[in-house]
C-alpha positions in Angstrom: -33.6 22.9 -26.7 -37.2 24.2 -26.9 -39.2 24.2 -30.1 -39.3 27.5 -32.0 -42.7 28.9 -32.7 -42.6 27.8 -36.4 -41.2 24.3 -35.4 -44.0 23.9 -32.8 -46.8 24.9 -35.2 -45.5 22.7 -38.1 -44.8 19.8 -35.8 -48.3 20.0 -34.2 -49.8 20.1 -37.7 -47.7 17.0 -38.8 -48.4 15.0 -35.7 -52.2 15.7 -35.9 -52.3 14.8 -39.6 -50.1 11.6 -39.3 -51.3 10.0 -36.1 -54.3 9.2 -34.0 -54.3 8.1 -30.4 -53.8 4.4 -31.2 -51.0 4.9 -33.7 -49.2 7.5 -31.6 -49.4 5.2 -28.6 -47.8 2.4 -30.6 -45.0 4.7 -31.9 -44.3 5.9 -28.3 -43.9 2.3 -27.1 -41.8 1.1 -30.0 -39.5 4.2 -30.4 -39.5 6.1 -27.1 -40.0 3.2 -24.7 -42.7 5.3 -23.1 -46.5 4.9 -22.7 -48.5 7.7 -24.2 -51.1 7.3 -21.5 -48.5 8.1 -18.9 -47.7 11.4 -20.7 -51.3 12.5 -21.2 -54.9 11.1 -21.0 -56.9 10.3 -24.1 -59.0 13.3 -25.1 -59.3 15.6 -28.1 -56.3 14.8 -30.2 -55.3 18.4 -30.6 -55.0 18.6 -26.8 -53.0 15.3 -26.8 -50.5 16.7 -29.3 -50.1 20.0 -27.4 -49.4 18.0 -24.2 -46.9 15.8 -26.0 -45.0 18.9 -27.3 -44.8 20.4 -23.8 -43.7 17.0 -22.4 -41.0 16.6 -25.0 -39.6 20.1 -24.2 -39.7 19.4 -20.5 -38.0 16.1 -21.0 -35.4 17.2 -23.5 -36.9 14.8 -26.0 -37.5 17.2 -28.9 -35.2 15.3 -31.3 -36.4 11.8 -30.4 -40.0 12.9 -30.9 -39.3 14.3 -34.4 -37.2 11.3 -35.3 -40.0 8.9 -34.1 -42.5 10.8 -36.3 -40.3 10.7 -39.3 -39.4 7.0 -39.0 -42.9 5.8 -38.4 -44.7 8.0 -40.9 -42.0 8.7 -43.6 -44.4 9.0 -46.5 -47.0 11.4 -44.9 -46.9 14.7 -46.8 -47.0 16.9 -43.8 -44.2 14.9 -42.1 -42.1 15.3 -45.3 -42.9 19.0 -45.4 -41.8 19.4 -41.7 -38.5 17.5 -42.3 -37.8 19.6 -45.4 -38.5 22.9 -43.7 -36.8 22.1 -40.4 -33.5 20.3 -41.0 -32.3 20.5 -37.4 -33.7 17.0 -36.7 -32.0 14.5 -39.0 -31.4 10.9 -38.0 -27.7 10.4 -37.3 -27.5 7.1 -39.2 -28.8 6.0 -42.6 -30.7 2.6 -42.7 -27.7 0.7 -44.1 -25.4 2.3 -41.5 -27.7 1.2 -38.7 -27.5 -2.4 -40.1 -23.7 -2.2 -40.3 -23.5 -1.1 -36.7 -25.9 -3.9 -35.6 -23.7 -6.4 -37.5 -20.6 -5.0 -35.8 -22.1 -5.4 -32.3 -23.4 -8.9 -33.1 -20.1 -10.6 -32.6 -18.8 -9.5 -29.2 -22.2 -8.6 -27.6 -23.6 -12.1 -27.2 -26.0 -11.9 -24.2 -28.3 -9.3 -22.7 -25.8 -9.2 -19.8 -23.1 -8.2 -22.2 -25.4 -5.5 -23.6 -26.3 -4.1 -20.2 -22.7 -4.0 -19.2 -21.8 -2.1 -22.4 -24.6 0.5 -21.9 -23.6 1.0 -18.3 -19.9 1.5 -19.1 -20.6 5.1 -20.2 -23.4 5.1 -22.7 -26.3 5.7 -20.2 -26.7 5.5 -16.4 -29.8 3.2 -16.7 -30.5 0.7 -19.5 -33.6 1.4 -21.7 -36.9 0.1 -20.5 -37.2 -2.6 -23.2 -34.4 -4.6 -21.4 -36.3 -4.8 -18.2 -37.5 -8.2 -17.4 -34.9 -9.9 -19.5 -32.3 -12.3 -18.0 -28.6 -11.7 -18.4 -28.3 -15.1 -20.1 -30.7 -14.3 -22.9 -29.4 -13.8 -26.4 -28.7 -10.1 -27.3 -29.4 -10.6 -31.0 -33.1 -9.8 -30.7 -32.3 -6.4 -29.1 -29.4 -5.1 -31.1 -31.4 -3.5 -33.9 -33.6 -1.8 -31.2 -30.6 -0.6 -29.3 -29.1 0.9 -32.4 -32.3 2.7 -33.3 -32.7 3.9 -29.7 -29.1 5.2 -29.7 -29.8 7.1 -33.0 -33.0 8.7 -31.6 -31.3 9.8 -28.4 -28.0 11.0 -29.8 -26.0 8.2 -28.1 -24.6 6.5 -31.3 -21.1 7.9 -30.8 -21.0 7.0 -27.2 -22.3 3.5 -28.0 -19.5 3.0 -30.6 -16.8 4.5 -28.5 -17.6 2.3 -25.5 -18.0 -0.9 -27.7 -14.5 -0.3 -29.2 -13.1 0.3 -25.8 -14.7 -2.7 -24.2 -14.0 -5.1 -27.1 -10.5 -4.1 -28.4 -9.3 -6.0 -31.4 -12.6 -7.4 -32.4 -12.2 -7.5 -36.2 -15.8 -7.3 -37.2 -16.6 -4.5 -34.8 -13.6 -2.5 -35.9 -14.5 -3.0 -39.6 -18.2 -2.0 -39.2 -18.3 0.5 -36.3 -15.1 2.6 -36.6 -15.9 3.9 -40.1 -19.3 4.9 -38.9 -17.8 6.8 -36.0 -15.5 8.6 -38.4 -18.4 9.4 -40.7 -20.5 10.9 -37.9 -17.6 13.1 -36.8 -16.9 14.2 -40.4 -20.6 15.1 -40.9 -20.7 17.2 -37.8 -17.5 19.0 -38.8 -18.8 19.6 -42.3 -22.0 21.1 -41.1 -20.2 23.2 -38.5 -22.3 21.4 -35.8 -20.8 20.4 -32.5 -22.6 17.9 -30.5 -24.3 19.5 -27.6 -22.9 17.9 -24.4 -25.6 16.3 -22.3 -25.6 18.3 -19.1 -26.9 15.3 -17.2 -23.6 13.6 -18.0 -21.5 16.5 -16.6 -18.3 15.4 -14.9 -16.9 18.9 -14.1 -19.1 21.5 -12.4 -17.0 24.6 -12.7 -14.0 22.9 -11.1 -16.0 20.5 -8.8 -15.8 16.9 -9.9 -19.1 15.0 -9.9 -18.1 11.3 -9.8 -20.5 8.5 -10.6 -23.9 9.5 -9.0 -25.9 7.5 -11.5 -29.0 7.3 -9.4 -29.0 11.1 -8.8 -28.4 11.8 -12.5 -31.3 9.5 -13.5 -33.6 10.9 -10.8 -32.9 14.5 -11.8 -33.4 13.7 -15.5 -36.9 12.3 -14.7 -37.7 15.1 -12.3 -36.8 17.8 -14.9 -39.2 16.1 -17.2 -42.0 16.7 -14.8 -42.5 13.1 -13.8 -41.5 10.9 -10.9 -39.7 11.0 -8.6 -41.4 13.9 -6.7 -39.0 13.6 -3.7 -35.3 12.7 -3.6 -33.4 11.8 -0.5 -29.6 11.9 -0.6 -27.6 10.2 2.2 -24.0 9.3 2.9 -21.3 9.6 5.4 -19.6 12.9 6.2 -17.5 14.2 3.3 -19.2 11.7 1.0 -20.2 14.4 -1.6 -23.8 15.1 -0.6 -23.2 18.8 -1.0 -22.1 18.3 -4.6 -25.7 17.2 -5.3 -27.0 20.8 -5.1 -24.3 22.0 -7.5 -25.4 19.4 -10.0 -29.1 20.3 -9.5 -28.3 24.0 -10.1 -26.1 23.1 -13.1 -29.1 21.3 -14.7 -31.4 24.2 -13.9 -29.0 26.7 -15.6 -28.3 24.5 -18.7 -31.8 23.1 -19.3 -34.0 25.8 -18.0 -36.6 23.2 -17.1 -37.1 24.2 -13.5 -36.3 26.9 -10.9 -34.1 26.0 -7.9 -34.1 27.2 -4.3 -31.5 25.9 -1.9 -32.0 26.3 1.8 -28.9 25.3 3.8 -29.6 24.8 7.5 -25.9 25.2 8.3 -26.5 28.9 7.7 -29.2 29.0 10.5 -29.6 28.1 14.1 -31.7 24.9 13.8 -33.5 25.1 17.2 -34.9 28.6 16.4 -35.5 28.2 12.7 -39.2 28.5 12.7 -41.5 27.3 9.9 -42.4 30.8 8.7 -38.6 31.5 8.5 -38.3 28.5 6.1 -41.2 29.8 3.9 -39.6 33.3 3.9 -36.2 31.8 2.8 -37.9 29.9 0.0 -39.9 32.7 -1.5 -36.9 35.1 -1.3 -34.6 32.5 -2.9 -37.3 32.1 -5.6 -37.0 35.8 -6.4 -40.6 36.4 -5.1 -40.0 39.1 -2.4 -43.5 40.3 -3.2 -44.8 37.2 -1.4 -43.1 37.8 1.9 -45.8 40.1 3.2 -48.4 37.4 2.3 -46.9 34.6 4.3 -49.6 33.4 6.8 -49.0 34.6 10.4 -50.0 32.5 13.3 -53.3 33.2 14.9 -52.8 32.6 18.7 -56.4 31.6 19.0 -55.9 28.6 16.6 -54.0 25.4 17.0 -50.4 25.3 15.7 -51.2 22.6 13.3 -53.7 24.9 11.5 -50.9 27.4 11.0 -48.6 24.7 9.6 -51.2 23.6 7.1 -51.7 27.2 6.1 -48.0 27.7 5.5 -47.7 24.5 3.4 -50.8 25.3 1.4 -49.6 28.9 0.8 -46.3 27.7 -0.7 -47.9 24.9 -2.8 -50.5 27.4 -4.0 -48.0 30.0 -5.2 -45.9 27.3 -6.9 -49.0 26.1 -8.8 -49.8 29.7 -9.8 -46.4 29.9 -11.4 -47.1 26.9 -13.6 -43.3 26.1 -13.5 -41.4 23.4 -11.7 -39.8 24.5 -8.4 -37.1 22.2 -7.0 -36.6 22.9 -3.4 -33.3 21.6 -2.1 -33.2 21.3 1.7 -29.7 20.7 3.1 -29.2 19.4 6.7 -32.8 19.2 7.7 -32.3 15.9 9.4 -30.7 17.8 12.3 -32.1 16.5 15.6 -32.2 20.1 16.9 -34.5 21.4 14.2 -37.4 23.4 15.5 -40.3 20.9 16.0 -42.8 23.0 14.1 -40.4 23.3 11.1 -40.2 19.5 11.2 -44.0 19.4 11.2 -44.0 21.7 8.2 -41.8 19.3 6.3 -44.0 16.4 7.2 -46.9 18.4 5.6 -45.0 19.4 2.5 -43.8 15.9 1.6 -47.2 14.3 0.8 -48.2 17.5 -1.0 -45.1 17.4 -3.2 -45.7 13.7 -3.8 -48.9 14.5 -5.7 -48.3 18.0 -6.9 -47.5 18.8 -10.5 -45.0 21.6 -9.9 -43.3 21.2 -6.5 -40.4 18.9 -6.0 -38.3 18.3 -2.8 -34.7 17.2 -2.6 -33.3 16.5 0.9 -29.6 16.3 1.4 -29.1 14.3 4.6 -32.8 13.7 4.7 -35.1 13.1 7.8 -36.0 9.5 7.4 -39.1 9.7 9.5 -41.0 12.0 7.2 -40.6 10.3 3.8 -40.9 6.6 4.5 -44.6 6.5 3.8 -44.4 7.8 0.3 -44.9 5.2 -2.5 -42.0 3.8 -4.4 -41.3 5.8 -7.5 -42.5 9.1 -6.0 -39.7 9.0 -3.4 -36.2 7.8 -4.4 -33.0 7.7 -2.5 -29.4 8.1 -3.5 -27.0 6.7 -0.9 -23.4 7.7 -1.6 -20.9 5.0 -0.7 -17.1 5.2 -0.7 -16.2 5.2 -4.4 -14.5 2.1 -5.8 -11.5 1.9 -8.1 -13.8 0.8 -10.9 -16.1 3.8 -10.5 -13.1 6.2 -10.6 -11.7 4.5 -13.7 -15.1 4.9 -15.4 -15.2 8.5 -14.3 -11.7 9.3 -15.7 -12.7 7.8 -19.1 -15.9 9.8 -19.1 -14.1 13.0 -18.0 -11.6 12.6 -20.9 -14.4 12.0 -23.4 -16.3 15.0 -22.3 -13.3 17.1 -23.2 -12.9 15.5 -26.6 -9.8 13.6 -25.4 -9.0 10.0 -24.6 -7.8 8.2 -21.5 -5.4 5.4 -22.3 -6.0 2.3 -20.1 -2.4 2.3 -18.9 -2.7 5.9 -17.8 -6.0 5.2 -16.0 -4.3 2.3 -14.1 -1.6 4.7 -12.9 -4.1 7.3 -11.7 -6.1 4.6 -9.8 -2.9 3.4 -8.1 -2.2 7.0 -7.0 -5.7 7.7 -5.8 -6.0 4.5 -3.7 -2.4 4.2 -2.6 -1.4 3.8 1.1 -2.7 5.3 3.2 -6.1 4.4 1.5 -8.6 7.2 1.3 -11.3 7.4 4.0 -13.8 9.7 2.3 -15.0 10.6 -1.2 -13.8 14.1 -0.6 -10.2 12.8 -0.2 -10.6 10.6 -3.3 -11.7 13.7 -5.3 -8.8 15.8 -4.0 -6.3 13.1 -5.0 -8.0 12.6 -8.3 -8.0 16.3 -9.2 -4.2 16.4 -8.8 -3.7 13.6 -11.4 -6.5 14.2 -14.0 -4.4 16.5 -16.2 -1.8 13.8 -16.5 -4.2 11.1 -17.7 -5.9 12.7 -20.7 -4.5 13.3 -24.2 -5.8 14.6 -27.4 
């Protein structure tokens, strides 16, 4: 969701009134697990606030930002006025409910290792930053209150409770404290007529195509959509591993979130040996809906070196993307082909370092050419290697798939489907696993 004009104006006013650089930096660290100086540089505070609002919209963090403001500055008059006027941003839990949930988790979740395992079982694809640097053997007690607050800010309370109840069945204290809160949250949503907006980054079903696991890709695309690192993503895997599903997920996020534009260029539709660099640029601008730019694509001057033309083509594309002031995610499928035109490969080698530092251009390679991205620094270039899925990953997927449909997947039914998917002869590719899985999914979920 993007802020409406009244929300934006009132929120900018409230943030400017309630914070300064130091206090907003502290609130970001404690409530959003993010450094303010990574989002924006210290300057006039009005500029800082405007940048923060844009960042929150790009990141999908509108609600966490408002909840952070309300929780850290609850008595500020302009904050109270914002919350009274705009009631779309309430915290999910009251203070006593947060404490009850913390107390419920305290019994079964004894160590940081337990807490990480709980979060990775279906709450998030990557644990929050405040758990980094902690050992699995450390006591979880010091982090439970922070986890509950974090889950409240980021609309993950229901997922946290559901996974805890599933992971620790029969724990009396957890049942007594957490299950009533789960029922209360659902009744509040029903009473207000509000249905929880599914997180598109957790999508399991892309219009009939199953997206199994892919935690690294989901995390990378979430960060990419926020306008931050990674700048370049390389997806690799064996034949029929599911690399092509990546582009469907990328397009799905583009449609649902409206955070970036997507252009997909699939080399299987071309003759690699004759696919010249200007052909690639032409495919990109047309796929971008910018046919007006085709006539402006730099033509090669026979009196100049080829490398000069390649630089002109790369600079032309990056310049037009910058003019748009909107993220463009360029998905290149199959460009590791050994027969690719050498000048097109050279163009990719120029685009990679440009995208690595550019604000608006992002590159995603499906079956990526390893020789052109290895020099990019960690964080800016990330990889997602797709192995053959394990029974544990498929079991987690079935549970998540059922939950996304408002249903449940009984453990005994999940066990049956795993047996059927991995029965003799064992599957040899993820495509085969997905085909078998699709046949049995309808049998495993129930309302």
